[in-house]
C-alpha positions in Angstrom: 63.3 123.9 60.7 61.9 124.2 64.2 63.3 126.7 66.7 65.3 125.2 69.6 63.5 125.1 72.9 65.6 127.1 75.4 66.1 125.5 78.8 63.9 127.2 81.2 61.2 128.5 78.8 58.3 126.6 80.3 58.8 127.2 84.0 60.6 130.5 83.7 57.4 132.1 82.4 56.2 131.8 86.0 57.8 133.5 89.0 60.1 131.2 91.0 58.6 129.4 94.0 58.6 131.7 97.1 61.1 129.4 98.8 63.7 130.2 96.2 63.2 133.9 96.4 63.1 134.1 100.2 65.9 131.8 101.2 69.6 132.8 100.9 73.1 131.4 100.7 75.6 133.5 102.6 79.2 133.5 101.4 82.4 135.3 102.5 84.4 137.7 100.4 87.1 140.4 100.9 86.1 144.0 100.3 88.4 146.7 98.7 90.3 147.1 101.9 90.9 143.3 102.2 88.5 143.0 105.2 86.4 139.8 105.1 82.7 140.5 104.7 79.7 138.4 103.9 77.2 138.7 101.1 74.0 136.8 100.6 72.3 135.7 97.4 68.9 134.0 96.9 68.8 130.3 96.1 67.2 131.2 92.7 70.0 133.6 91.8 72.7 131.2 93.1 71.2 128.4 90.9 71.3 130.6 87.8 74.9 131.5 88.4 75.9 128.0 89.2 74.1 126.6 86.2 75.8 129.1 83.8 79.2 128.4 85.5 78.8 124.6 85.2 77.7 124.8 81.5 79.9 127.5 80.1 82.4 128.6 82.8 83.3 131.5 85.0 84.0 133.9 82.1 80.4 133.7 81.0 79.1 134.5 84.5 81.5 137.4 84.8 80.4 138.7 81.4 76.7 138.6 82.5 77.7 140.5 85.7 79.6 143.1 83.6 76.6 143.6 81.4 74.4 144.2 84.4 76.9 146.7 85.8 77.0 148.4 82.4 73.2 148.8 82.6 73.4 150.2 86.1 76.4 152.5 85.6 75.7 153.5 82.0 79.3 153.0 81.2 81.9 150.2 81.0 83.5 149.1 84.3 87.0 150.2 85.0 89.6 147.5 85.3 89.6 147.5 89.1 85.8 147.1 89.3 85.8 144.4 86.6 88.5 142.5 88.6 86.5 142.8 91.8 83.4 141.4 90.2 85.5 138.5 88.9 87.0 137.8 92.3 83.6 138.0 94.0 81.9 135.7 91.6 84.9 133.4 91.5 84.8 133.1 95.3 81.0 132.4 95.3 81.1 129.8 92.5 84.3 128.1 93.8 82.6 127.6 97.1 79.4 126.3 95.5 81.6 124.0 93.2 83.4 122.6 96.3 80.1 121.9 98.0 78.3 120.5 95.0 80.0 118.3 92.3 76.9 118.1 90.2 73.9 120.3 89.6 71.6 117.7 91.1 73.6 117.9 94.4 72.8 121.6 94.6 69.1 120.9 94.0 69.1 118.1 96.6 70.8 120.3 99.1 68.5 123.2 98.6 65.4 121.1 98.9 66.8 119.1 101.9 67.3 122.4 103.7 63.8 123.5 103.0 62.2 120.1 103.9 64.3 119.8 107.1 63.2 123.2 108.4 59.6 122.6 107.3 59.8 125.6 104.9 58.5 123.4 102.1 56.6 120.2 101.6 57.7 117.3 99.3 55.4 118.5 96.6 56.9 122.0 96.9 60.4 120.5 96.7 59.4 118.7 93.5 58.0 122.0 92.2 61.2 123.8 93.0 63.2 121.2 91.1 60.8 121.3 88.2 61.0 125.1 88.0 64.8 125.1 88.2 65.4 122.3 85.6 62.4 122.9 83.4 61.6 119.2 83.7 58.5 117.8 85.3 59.4 116.1 88.6 57.2 113.6 90.4 57.2 113.9 94.2 58.1 110.2 94.7 60.9 110.4 92.2 62.5 113.3 94.1 61.9 111.6 97.4 63.8 108.6 96.3 66.7 110.7 95.1 66.6 112.7 98.4 66.7 109.5 100.5 69.9 108.4 98.6 71.4 111.9 99.1 70.6 111.9 102.8 72.2 108.5 103.3 75.3 109.2 101.2 76.0 112.5 103.1 75.2 111.2 106.5 72.4 113.7 107.1 69.6 113.3 109.6 66.7 111.7 107.9 63.7 113.9 107.2 61.3 111.6 109.0 58.6 112.0 106.4 56.2 109.1 106.0 56.4 107.0 102.8 53.8 107.9 100.1 51.7 110.9 99.9 50.7 113.0 103.0 47.1 112.4 104.2 44.7 115.0 102.7 44.4 118.1 104.9 47.3 117.2 107.1 50.6 119.0 106.7 53.8 117.1 106.6 56.1 117.3 109.6 59.7 116.4 109.8 61.8 115.1 112.7 65.2 116.3 111.3 67.0 119.1 113.1 69.4 121.1 110.9 71.0 124.4 111.6 
């Protein structure tokens, strides 16, 4: 009997693409005093949490966070801290869930943002998707999905030429997004 191939094994052996580690999602939360603050999380970390949440639910994400806290503190969390972790992760994941019905929507959004700001090229966008999903992704396949996403969400087109970029010339976009 062969061992199951765990999702992520191939690409997870490599470090995530720089774009995923250097780009953040900012989300609001309330601190202990009830004051609204903001926290930021890398796209790579947000994807991991979102993926676990979509596949197994919020309790699984909270349990992973509690395990991390146990490793840092060296003891179990008290009830108040465990509750705060649950509220914080719940707020983050609920906001992601409201923004993205499906995992692919999350990936399309992340790569659209990178492409529209010229942080990444189409090839790098396909590499990001391949790394996150552990499935090879052709640049043209992702471009077609991106075109549908842009149209269905009323986003400014990226203005990238059809086909592959000319050798030695970087891609440039006309979209403006803030």
